[in-house]
N, C-alpha and C positions, 0 to 999 in steps of 0.2 A: 717320488719323494727324494729328499736330499741326503738320505743316509744318516741323518741325525736321529739317534734312538729316542731322544726326548720328544720328537715330533710324532711318535706313534707309528701305526701301520694300518694297512687295510686288510680286511678279511672279507672278500666279496665287496659288497656295497658299504659295509660297516667299517667305520674308522675306530681304532682302539688306541686310546692314549693312556699310558701308565702314569699314575700319580701316587706319590708317597705321602702319607699323612705325617705332617710335622707337628711339633709341640704347638706352634702358633695357630694351627688349625683347630685345636681342641679346647674344650672347657677344662676346668680344674680337675675333672675326673678322668681326663684322657680320651673323651668321646668327641668326635667331630661335631663342632657347633653347626647347627642346622643351616645357617646362612652361607657357610663356606661351600656347601654343595652347589650353590648357584655359581660360585667362582669356578668350581671344577667343571660344571657343565659348559660354561662360557669358554674355558680353555679347550674343551673337546670340540666345540663348534669352530673355534678359531683355528685350531690345528688341522681340522678337516679341510677348511677353506684354503689354508696355506698349502696343504699336501696336494691339492688338485691344481696348484699354481695360480691361485687368485687371492693373494693376501689382502688383508684390510688396507694396508698402505697402498697397494697397487690400485685398489678401488678408489681411493682418494685422489690418485694421480690421473684418473680418467678425464677426458675432455668435459664430461658431465659427471663430476664426482658423486659417489654413492657411499652410503654406510648403512648399518642396520640398527634397529631398535627392537627390543623385545616387547611384543604387544600382549602376549599371554604366556603364562608359565604354570603348568600343573605338575606337582611333585607328589609322589607317594613314597614315604619312608617305610622301608621294610625291616631293616636291621641297622644297628649302629656300627659305624666304622670307628676305629680306635687308633691312637697314636702308633706310629711305625707300620701300620697296615700298608700293603701295596695294593692299590686299587686300579681298576681299569674303567675309564670313561668310554662308553660305547655310544657312537653317534651314527644315526641313519637319517639322511635327508629324505623326506617322503614325497613332498609335492610342492609345486609353485603355482600360485593363482594370482595373477596381477602382480601386486607389490609384495604379497605375503608368501613366506616360505615356512613350511612346517617341518620340524624334525622331531624324531623320537630319540631319547637318550636314556641310558641306564648306567648305574655305577655297580660294578661287581668287585668282590674280593674272591679271587679264584673263580669257582663256579657258583658262588653265593651272591644272590641279588641283594644289594644294599638299598638302592633307590631306583625308581623309574620316573621318567619325566616326559612331558610333551611340551614343546616350545614353538610358539609362533613368532617369527621375526618379520619385521616389515622393512623393506628396502626404502630408504628415504634419501632425498638430496640434502645438501648442506643447510637448507632452510628448514629441514624437518618435514617436508612434504613427501607423501608417498610417491614412489615411482617404480616402474618395472626394473628388475635387476638388469645391469648392463649385459649386453649380448655376449661379451667375452666370458663373463662369469657363467651365464646360462649354458654356453657351449661346453664349458668344463664340468658343470654340475649335472647336465642332462644324463650322462651314463650312470649316475648314482641315484637317480630318482626312480620311484616305482613306475612301472609302465601303465598299470591300471589306474583308473580314476579313483582318487582317495575317497574314503567314506567320511562322513561328518565326524565320527569318533575314531581317531587314529588307533590302530591296534596297539596293544600293550605287549611288553615282553612277557613271555610265558616262562613261569618258574617250574623247573622240573620237580617232580615229586621226590621227596627224600626217602 
């Protein structure tokens, strides 16, 4: 990584991105508006990709440019986040099959689970047609993928008993 604290850090295979909740992220009651979690999750995935040396802009400069679209998103809201909270967006890339890349994400406030999500991304060319991820990206991503064949239902984050 480049030493930029806003880029987050790795803990094993998991990328952790700190995000502060600002006024603009909340409803009038100071609670994070539900759609803003999608933005937080996107930032987590983007910073993960950037941290392994394969930014979205570098993928667009490839001989055969590539980008990603979200094809499936499952979110489970556990607790509300509020204005001024310091959150961690935790991202694990799980598996790649053809053009599809699955990752598991969670939002934590300290040790408290706020939200968990599963995201399926599809690598596409600039015409929007699915394609396998570029070899350079796969080479950088491979050490962060699970070694075992993924199940149909990706595992969820486990919440410790209180």
